[in-house]
Residue, then its C-alpha position, 0 to 999 in steps of 0.5 A: m291409716p286405720v281402715i274403716d268399715r263403711r258397712n250399711v244396716l242391711s249388711g249381713i241380713r238374709v232374704a228370709e228376715a225381710m220377706r213377707r210369706q204370704v204370696a198374693r197369686v191367681r191362675r194364669g186363667a183368671s180374669v184381669e178383674q180378679a187380679a185387680r180385685c186381689t190387689i185392692k183387696l191384699k193391698v198389693n202392687a202385683i200378683l204372682v201368676h201360676d199354672e195348673g201345676e201350681r208353678p210360677a208362671g208370670v207376674v201381673s203388677k198394677t202397672d200392667l193392669m193400668g195398661a189394660y185399662y188404657a188399652g180398653l181391654p174388657l174385665h174378663t180378658p185372661v190375665e196371662s195375656i197381660m202377665v210379664a214372664p218369667p218372674l224374678f226370683c231370689r233365695c231365702d239365704d241370699s243377702l238383702e244387699n244382693a236382692l236389693d241390687a237385682m231389684r235395681t238392675h232389672r228396675v222391678h219393685r219386688l222379687y219372689v222368694l223360692g223355696d228348697g226347689d225351683d218351682e215353689a214361691v214361699g215369700v215375696l221381697a219388696y221395698p215396703d218389706i226392706v223399709g219396714m226392716l230398717y224402721r225397726f232397726c232404727h227404732k231400736c237404735d239409741r240414736s233414734l228420734t222415735r225414742s223419747g229423750r234419745g238422740k235429740d243432741r245430735t241433730d246434725d246427724y240425722l238425714r232429711v227429707g230432702e236429702v232422699m226425695t225424688p226431686s220432682a213432682f208430676s201433676v195434672l189437672e182436676e179436668d184432665s182425664l184418667a187417659v192423661v193420668m195414666e199416660g203420665l204415670s207410665a212415662q214417668r214410671l210413678g205410682a201416683v200423680l198429684i192433682r191440682d186445681v186451675s189456680g195450681f193448688p194441690t187438691g188430691v192424689i191418684s194412684k194406681s189403686d184408684l185406678m184399679m178401683a175405677y177399672r173395676h167399676g167401669a169408669p171410662t178412661e174419659t172420666l175426670s181426675r177430679e172425679i176419682m182422686s184421693r184426699p188429703v194430699r199427704a205431704c211434708d217439708q223437705g227439712s223434715d227428718l227422714a226417720g218421721a216421714i218413714r213412720h208416717m207413711i208406715f203407719a198410714d199405710v201409704q207408699r209416698i208423699f209429696v215434699f213441699k218446701g216452705d208452703p205445702r202449696n209449693i210441692v217440689g218432690t216426692l218421697s216413696l218407700s222406694d226412695a227410702a229402701r235404695l238408701r240401704s241405711g237407716s235414718c241417720r248417718a251413724c249406719t254408714s259409718s258402723r256405729i250401730r251394731l246389727e247384734e245390738a239393733a235386733v235385740 
């Protein structure tokens, strides 16, 4: 019997090819307000905290900052009091597959990348970086739906949003407080919550970025959800092709969209860049049966 090499599109790729070289960082003496401002300005989900010798000391994520907000910590609180230590690292020459394994094992969304020594972070690898690489490969593939006139006759090969999405969508009402929102996000380990009106109609979204803005502006945790929610609700049908949904997230600079079934009011799940990255493949089944060679895709 012939042996089929069921590779995914990440096979043979090194961390250095996907990582971002800009590392958002603050000193351990910085305030919570400075860290929150940094996440907003640089559009990142976590900040590396370094000591006086520029050595990595810990990480502060939006989840940690949200916890500080919920606990009522003042904005001048030192960031080192809420950071998680030590940071988790990988190396530039590590395989992307192994890095993804480590992220899944430790239930984290990013790894910091060490240089030649053990005390300098030269990059950061997060789920959006991996998805961005997958998208570039898929876009250059002859089977890509994103290339005019190509791949249209093999629609059965393409993955659908419903095959990859998280089949649930946590929601709260417009009249619920931000404290309720934060409790839900923490319990469900989510990055955003759907906001509905009293009739159940989806009216907005609150992400951790929205909460960071509210925290910085001194909004009390009793503030109603409708006062800070973002509009519109970005959504797609569960039958949509995965390539299009990923493209939408990348170009809209969002990390998740909600998924509906038939009617946009019938939200049945969420699709995040994390979901797409965990797939370890592109947007069609060609990658899993080695019909795409990385050498061709990377030209």
